[in-house]
N, C-alpha and C positions, 0 to 999 in steps of 0.2 A: 042302949048306943051300941048295933051290933059291930063285934071286932072279925076283923079280917086273918084270916090265916096269915103267914112269913109267909107258906111257902106259896101262895098266891098269885104274888106282887114279885119272884121271881122272877119269871121263863118273859115278863115281858120286857122286866130290868133289864136284859139278859141279851133278850131280841136288839132291844136298841142298841142297846153297845156294839152286835157285829154289826147292824147298818149303820155307823160310826166309825166304825173301827173298818168297815170296806172304803164309804164314805174318801175316810183319808188316804188311805192305800191309792184307793183310784186315782184320787187330787196328785197326790205324790209321786206317781205313776206319772199320771199328764205333764207334768210337770219334770221331771227326770226326763221324757219322752221328748216335748221338747228344746228341753237343757242342754240333751243331744245332737237334738238337729239340727240348734239354731251354731252349736260349738261344734260337732262333728261336720253333722251330715253338710252343711251351712256356712261353716263356720271361717272359710276362706275365704266368700263371697262377701258377707259383713265386715270382715277386718278390712277389707280392701275397702269398701266404702265408706267405713269409718274413719280410714286414715287420711279421708277426704277433708275430713272435720280440722281446721287446724287452727293458729292465731295469726292475723295477720296483724301489719302496723301500719298506722298513719303518720307521716311525721311531721312538722310543724318548726319551719327550717328557725334558726338562731338567728338575732340580728344581728350580723357582725360589726367590728369592730370598726372605728375609723383607723385611718391615716392620717394624724397631722404634721403640720410644719409647726417652729419653735415655737409660735406664738398663738398656735391656736389655731389658727386658719385650715379647713378640711384642704385634705389634698385626694384622700378615696371618704368617701360617705355612705349612706344608700338616701338614696329618696322613692319617694310614695311612684307608684305608678299601677295604673285599671290592668292585672293579669286575669285573662281569658284563660280560663283550663276546663277539662273533659274528663271528666269520671269513666273510668274505662269500663270499672264495672257494668256501669248503669247504659253504655253504650250499648254492650254484650249480648244486654237481655232482651234488646230490640230484633226483630226478624232480620232485619239487612246489617246486623252490628250496628248500629247507628250511620251508615249512611249517607244513608238521607238528610238527616241530623246534621252532619260536617259540611257537608253541600252548601246547606242552607247554612250555617256556620259560618263557612269560606267567603259566601256574596255578602255577609253584612263588615267582614273583616276586611275585603277586598284582598282577598288572600282564592288561590288557584287551590278546589278543593284535591287535590292532589299534593300538595305541601300540607293541607292541613291534616289528612290522612296519613300522613308519613310522621308525624309527629305524638302520635298517641298509639302507633307502633310499637312492640317492643324490642328492645335490643337484641340480636343473637348475633354467632359465630357467623352466619349469614345474613345477616339486617345489616347496611349500610346505612351510614348515618343520612341523613337525618331520624333519629330513632328516640324512645322514652329509657331511658336503662336503668329509670328508678322505680320504686315498686313497683307491681298494677294494680296495689290499692288504694293509691295516693293520688292524686287529681295530677292531672299533667298538663303542664301549660302549654298556648298553643301562642296566644304573644303576651309582652308586655308592654306591647304599647296604642291599646285601643286608644282610645277617642271616648271620653265620655260619654257624646249620642252613643257611638260603638255599645256600651256597656249598657246605657238604660235600654235601647232597643231589646238585648239577650235577656238585662229584667223582668220588663213588662207583658215580655212573653213568653214568661218563663214556661207555656205549655208546646209553645214552635221547639224548645232547645230544654229537652229534658236530660241530664248530666250534662250539664252547661253551667259555672258561671263567673261571674264577672265582679271580681273583690278586689280591692287595694291591698296592695304587697309590698312591704320594704323589697329592690332591689340595688346592686351596686352602681354606685355614679363618682366619676373619674370628673372630681370637678374643677380643676385648669386654673386656678383661682386668677387670675389675673396674666391666664394665658400662658399659667408655668404648667405646661405640661408634666413635666417629670415622668416621662411615660415608662423607662429599659430602668427608675429608680422602686415605680411604683410596683412593675407586676401588671399581672390578670389575675381571672381566676375561670376554671372550667370543671364540669362536672365529675366526679373521683371516678377510680377506675377499678375494674373487679380487684384485678391484682395488685392496689394500694389497699381495698376491704381486706383480703387477702393480710396482707402485710402486718396491720393494722389489731389484725383481731384482739390480741393478748397484750396490746399497749394500756396505758390509762387514758387515753383518745380515742378508741377506736371512731371510725368512719361509718356511715349508714350511705345506704346505696343515694340518695338524695344531695346529700351534699356538695357542695361549692369550696375547691379549693384552692390556694395560691401555685401560680405556676411558676410566676418569678419573681423574681424581682423583692420587695417589702412582701407581699400579699405571699411570698411562698416563706420565707424566713420567718416570719412571725404568723405561720398559719395557725398554729393552735391556740396559740392566746387572742389572736383575732376572731377564728371561727366559730365558740362558744360550744354550747350543748342544745341540738335539737331537739325540743319539747316530742315526742311519740306517745299516741296513744293506739293500744291492742285492740283488736275486737276477733272475737271466734265468729267463724266463720267455716258454712259446709262445702261439700266437693263442689256447692254449685255458684260459689263465690257470693252468698246469700249472710248475713250478716247475722246470726243466732245469740249474741253477746256482747260484753264492752267486757275486757278482762282489769284493764288498770291503764292511766298514762301518765306520761313525766309531764313538769314544767320546762315548756324550754328557758334557757339562761342564755343573754347573749353577750357577745366576746368583747374583751377587752377591747383597752381603746391605745394605739402609739400614735405616745411622743414622739419627731424626728429632729431631729438639728438643723433639718432644711428650711431654708429661712426662702417663701412662696418669691418674695420681689425679688432679692437673689437670685436665686433661680430663674426668674424671666430673665430679668440681664443677662445670665449667665446664656440662657438658648437665644436670645434675641445675638447677643453679638457673636455665637456661635456661628449663627445663621448667614451674619451680614457677613463676618470677615472669608465664609467658605461662598461665598453670595461675589466678593471685589473680587478675590482668589480666581474664581474663573477669570475674568476679563482680564487678569495679566499676562503680557507673554514670557512662556520659555523659551530662552535660548539655544538650549540643548536640545531640546525634540521641535523647536520648530511649529509651536500649537499652544495655544493659549492652556494655563490648565486645569486640572478635572477635578479638584478639590471634592472629591467624590464619597470624604467620612471625614467628620473628627469628632474629639469629645475633649470638655474642657472638666475641672476641678478644683470648687474651692472651700480650704480644708481652715480649720483651726488648727491653729499654729502649735500652740499649747494644749490641746486635747488628743487630735487625731479625730476629732467631729466635721464632717462631710455639711459644707453649709448651700452647698448648691452643686450639684452632676448634670452633664446636660450630655446627652450623646447625641450625633447626628449622622446618617435619616433617621430621622424620626417617627412617630406614629401616635392614631388616639386609642388609648386600651379602651374605652370606652365600647371598639369594636367590636371586644367578647362580649359583652352584657347582653344575654337572653342567646349564646348563642352564637358565633362567626358564621357568617358564609363562605360558600365553597371559593367565594369571587374575593371577599377579604383575604381567608387564609391564605390564597396562591401568591395575593400581594404582600401581604406577610413576611412568607416564605424565599419570596421566588429573586431568582437575580437579577432580574431588569432594577430589583426597588434597591439592590446593595444590603438587602438583613437589614432592616429597620430594627427588627428583635433586640438586634446585640445592642451588650452596653460597650459599649468601647472602652471605656473609662476600666471598666475593669477585665475582660474580655478582646481590646484590641491591643493586639502587638505588632509593634514592630520595631528599627533600631534607634538608639536615642537621637544618634549624634551627639554632638557638643553638648548639648547637657548632662552625659556620660562623664563630663569631664573631669566635675568633682569626686568620683570615686578614682576615676586612674590619679590626682594630684594627692589623696590621701594614699592609695598603693606607694606612688611614689615614695613618701614620707615617711611609711611601715620600710618601703624598704631601705633606705638610709640615707635619701636625697635629701639636701638641707634646703627648705623651702626659699628661704630667703636668695638662695644660689645663683648663680648667670649659665641660663641655661639659651643652647643659640636658637634663636628662630628664622630658621636660613627660607624659603622660597619652597623649597624639595627637601626631600632625600630622598638618598638612593639605598637600596640592597640588591646585590646581585643581578644589576643591571636592567632594577624595576625604578623607575620612580613613582612617590608619592607625593605630590604637591601640597603648598598650602592652600588652603580657599584664596583662592582668586592669585596665587602666587606670591602672596604678600609677606618682605621681609621686613622683622622687626629686630634685627639685631639682639645682642645676647641681655636675654629678660629676667625676672624668677617667674617661680609656678605659679605667683600672681599673678602679673602680667598676661602671663598667659593666658588665664582664666579669661582676665578683661578682654582682649583682643582677638582670645580663640585660636591658638597657635597652632596648626596642628604638628609640626614639623618639631617640637618641642617633645610631644608625646609619643610618636613616632621613635625618635631618639632615646628616649628611657625605657620604652616597651623593646626595645629590643636590643638594649644593652643590657637586660634582664632575663630576657630569652638565653642570649649569649652566656651570661651567669647559669643559667639553668643546663649547659650542655649541648641548646642549640638542638637539632635536629632530631639527636639522637639523645637525650636527657636524665641528667643526674637520677641517683634509684628516688630521692625524696627534695624535688626538684621546689624549691622555693614560693615559685608561683602567684607574686605576691597583688600583683593587676586581677588576677580569676578571685583569689582568698577577699581582697577585698569588698571584691561587687557581692557574694557570700554575706559576706559583714554588714554587710553595708541593707540585707535584705531583699536581693533581687537573687529571681531561677526559681523563688517559693511566692508562696501567697502572703497579699498583707494582712490574711485575717478578719479582713471586710467582712458585717453581715449583710452580706447579699451573698445569692449563691451563684454559683455557676462561676465564679472567678479563679484567670487563666494566671500561671508559674510566672513568665515571661522565659528568658533561656540567658542562660552563663554559657558560652564554649566552650568550658573548658576542657582539659583533656580527656577526663570519665565520660563527658559528652558523643566527644571527638569517635572515641572508641566504640561507644554504644553505637553513635549515626556510621558509624563505619561498618559496623559488623553487620548491619540493618540494608545498610543502602551495595553494598561491596557487586553485589552480584550485577546488579543493576547498573552500573556504574560502567564498571569491564564488561558490559553488551555493546552499551553505546556510545564510549568513550574513545574518540580518538584523537590522533596526538598534533594531526594539521585538521581537524574539523572545526569546526568554527569553535566560537568561545565557548558557548556550552558542550559541544563535546572537550573541547581541552582541558577545561576544568573536570568532568567528568574523567575525560584518560589519566587526571594527577591525582583525581580520587581515588579512582581502581589501585594509582600505588602506595599509596600514601594519604588516602586518607584518615587514619586515624595518627597521624603525627602532627605537631603542633611546629605546623611553619614560621619563620619569621615573619613570612605578609601577614597570617591569621591576627597577631599580639601587636604586629601594627596597625593594622584598623579596630581592631578589641578597641586599643587604647582613649580612639576617638569615637565609641559608641558604633562603632559599622560592625558589619560582613555578619556574625552569624547570632551576635548580641538582638535580644528582643527584650521591651519590659513595655507594660502597661501604663498610663496617666495616673492610676490610683499610686502605686508603684514608686512612682517619681515627686508624687506631692507628698507623698510617707516621706521622701527623704530630704525635699527641700524644707519640710515640715521641721525634719530632726535638725536642718541645719540652724535653723531659725531659735529654736526651746533649746538651743544646749547643748545636741546630740539625743536625744532621746525619740526612741523609734519605736512611735505606738500607732495598735491596730483601727484601721480608720473605722470608724462608726457612723451611723444614719443613726438609728434611733434612738432614743436618747430615754425614754421612761416610758413601763406600760403601766398604764391604769382602768383600775377596776371600772364592772360600770356601774356602779354606786360611788365611785369615786372612793371610794375608804381606803384603798391600797392602791400606793403610790411603790413601784418598781424602778427606779434608777438604775441604767445600763451604766455605768462608769467607767470610765475612758482605761482605757489599759496599755500598760507596753509589751514591746513582741523584743526589745534590743538595743542596745545605743550605739554611735558610731565607732568605730573603731579611729578612731580623730583625738587627740588629746586635747584640752583647751585651752594652749596654746597655737596648732597651728588653725583650731576651728576660726578662732578671733580673726586669723588672719586670711583665712578662705571668706570668712564674711566680707570684711574691709572687703577682699577683691570683689565679690559676687556682686557688693553698691555699687563698684568700683564702673563695671558693665553695664548699670542703670545712668550714671553720672560721666564715664569717660569711657566707656568702650564701646562694643557690637550691640549692644538697645538705650544707647543713650537718646538718639531722637527718634526712639519713641518715649522716652522721658522728660523730654523736654518740659521748663518750668514744672516739672514735677517740687513738691512741695519740701525736699530732703531733709531740712531741715528737722521739722514736726513728724514724719512718716517716713526713714528710710526704706527708702526703697531697696531691692537685690535681685536681680536675674543674670537669667544663661539663656544664652539662644544657641539653638542648633535648629541643624538642614542636616536630614540625616539623607545618605543614596539608599537608593533599593533597586536593584539589577530590574529590567524590562519596564522600568516604572518613572514617575517624575519623582521627583525630591520630599520627603519628609520634612512640614514641619515644627518645628516644639520651641516651645515658649517654658519656662518655670522663670518665678521667680516668688518674692516672700516677703513680707514684713513682721514685726512684734507681734501681728496676732494673725494674721491670714497665709498658706501658700494657694498659689493659681499657678495649674501644669496644665496648658492648652495645646492639643497638636490637631495638624488636619495632614489627612492624608492626601499625596500629591498637591500638595498647595504653594507649594517654594518653600522658601526661606523662612528660617523663625521670627526675627525681629518682622520681616515684608509682609506677613501672613498674618500670624494672631497676634505679633504684639501690639496692633491698636485695638484690639478686644480685651485682650485682656488688659491692656492698660484703661482702656473706657468700665471694666468690671471694678476696677478700682479704684477710678472717681467715684462711683455708684456709690460703693462700700463708704468711703471718704467723703463724701460732698465735697469733693474737688473742684473745681472751677477753671475754666478754661486758660485763666491767667494764672492757674497756679495758689489759688488762694481757697483756704476751708468754708465753706458753707454747710455747717454741723445743719442748718435746716433738712438742708439737701442729702446729708447722708443716709442709708438705708442702715448700715451696722455699722458704723464707726467704731466699737467694740462685738464680742461676740456674746450674743446670748446665754448668758447663764441659767436664771429663774426657770421656772416651768408654768404652763399658763395658768390663769388659777380653775381653782374648781370652784363651781357650785354646789347647794346642799345636797338635789338629788343626782349630785355625779354628772350632770355635763360639765361641758366644759367653755370656758369665756375665748370666744376670736374676738378679735380688737377689729373696732372699723378701721376701716380703707379709706384714706380723704388726699389731697392733692400732697401733703404736707409727711413727709415721711418723720420728718423730727415731729409732729403732733403725735403720730401713729407710739410711735416708740414712748411719750410721754404720758399718753393714754393710758397705754397698755400696764406701765409701772405704778399706773394711782390706781389701777383699777375703777370700774363705775360707780360715780360718788350715787345714784338712787338703783336700789333695787330691780326698780322698774326698769332700767336702763338698761341690766343683764341680759336681754333678748335680745344680744347680738349676732348677724350676722356676717360672715365676709365678704367684703362685695370687693369689686374689680380694682385690682393694681390696677395705676398709671401706666403710660405705657413709658418702659424707661428714655428721661433725658440723654442718657448718655448716647443714644443712638442719636440725639439730634447734634451732639458734640462731635461721634464720631464721623459724622455724615460732613461737618465743616473741613474737619482732619485730613479725611482723605480728600477733598478738594484743592485742602493748602499743598497736600504731600507732592500734590500731580502722580509723576514715572518713579519718583525716588524710591530704589531697592536697601533691602540691609542683608547686612553680613551677617554671615553666620554665626 
């Protein structure tokens, strides 16, 4: 074996090592050069392109929770509709940005091409509605009213409609069971705004751009609970909008259900009776203005006396809340917000303010007793009362002689309260008051809860107004310059008032306090405020926060959060005085100004209490008020420019009570016809899957109640859907009564 010298192998190895080193160094130099080129030379350009790669999210809307009446009947829920949507990303990949496809789609849907194209454009500061304010990667709905035939055309000819889908989706529905509209109480939905998204960003309930949010009523008040949580799928996309990967996804969580204290049957009766009362009032002649009453607006509240829960709340004029579903048209929006329709979006039960007239006298009576006047004392009820040359008349100039405060409530004697208020004004120092005037009449109003919100669980409640000294000073400061500019000593009525206000509009004048004592002048109240007061008189003096929401039930039915009644004060009346006021108000219904409306009422079985009111408004016809209560319920109705309290509102309120208790024409109680003889205490039954059992509605309301209390005997019978409520029989009785009464008119 030949030995190769070690020195002979070394040069070749070294040569190879040198070559490898050169290759490695060359490779490193090439990589370094390329790295320099990419990061330094072309770095900004590639950074710009890379920034186009980002994550986009596609939202799966959560199913919004239902709003139910006290028995489980759906007032607002969801229905499955065929929704046709367009993928903007797919459309933009086409040469014409999808115009041909959208034009073809418009033909299938029976829409104008322009209308379809406007719906898929993105909203910005310069783009007017209609436009899409959600994510551009989200399917954009074109219509939620597609027919099965239209959807089938789109799906069978998918090659003709790239980027277009037709799928069943859940859409909000306002059910109006038995035509119980409940519009202003329920509210409506509309898309979330950029401002709302920004404000909710750091909260525990942030908004997504695709969210629909409550804009009014219960939809707004309980929006967080009803909305649920939308599902989100996140996609990685490049700067051309192409999906390059899926990041993660979150499942949608449905919203909770809201059970209310509203009873759909009573709600229907209340709406019907209010509307009928307004129609009848428009046929009556106003002797003061020599024209028929306009009866242009009204409201009614039915409240549980012992809890403050609202059983029915109606406002007129009204509207169909389904007009907002899927986006409201410009024509419908103008109609709902225009003066010509008298603003039907307003809930006049909590937003309508008017002078209360004589139903305010319960406050003045309590004030007089607080000031030291004996409830059982003798007070002159003359036909008129004069102060400084000005004559304040009693209603229709009636003279009842010397009477006590209870009788003053029964016959609604104005001059008794004129005298008491004037005497207190004088005791407080008159036009130049003492340093600390007692102001019993104004203090009592605040103690009754007037001049502030009741705390009802509905948005945008107004406060009304107690025109006390602080208010007068602030009002005078704000309007003095205008009054002094337009006021004339010898001008017309308005100019003379402006002249007087310019000089001493901040001072409490005798006429101010006199008018205030009978609920006139600058006093303003809302129907829900007066319902709260009369409910408090009925229950022994507790002022409850009115509530519509009764319980929140989780989607699976396992968590029930009951909304308990909450009090915000007590009436400033001792038990003895309250009992006397209670007797007097019962006297109003049996021998006072409301007696002709409660003829034949079973007073021994269901004691009725009432107070009528007719408020004068400058430049308008009188406002009708009717405030009532039994042991169970308080009902207050008002009709703007409707006439007298008992004349316009009285029949409707009587008919609502007839329906509640099942009172027949002859005064007997037929329990089978009673819709709700006692307030609903129990919550609806919840099935194991979380769905809520709604009672079947038959022609016999008594059977409905019994069936609900017993519950379904067979589990298979639990597939129950709220059917249509029968037309209220109260309306038929009302027609007969109106025929009998002819042209009789009631006193205030």
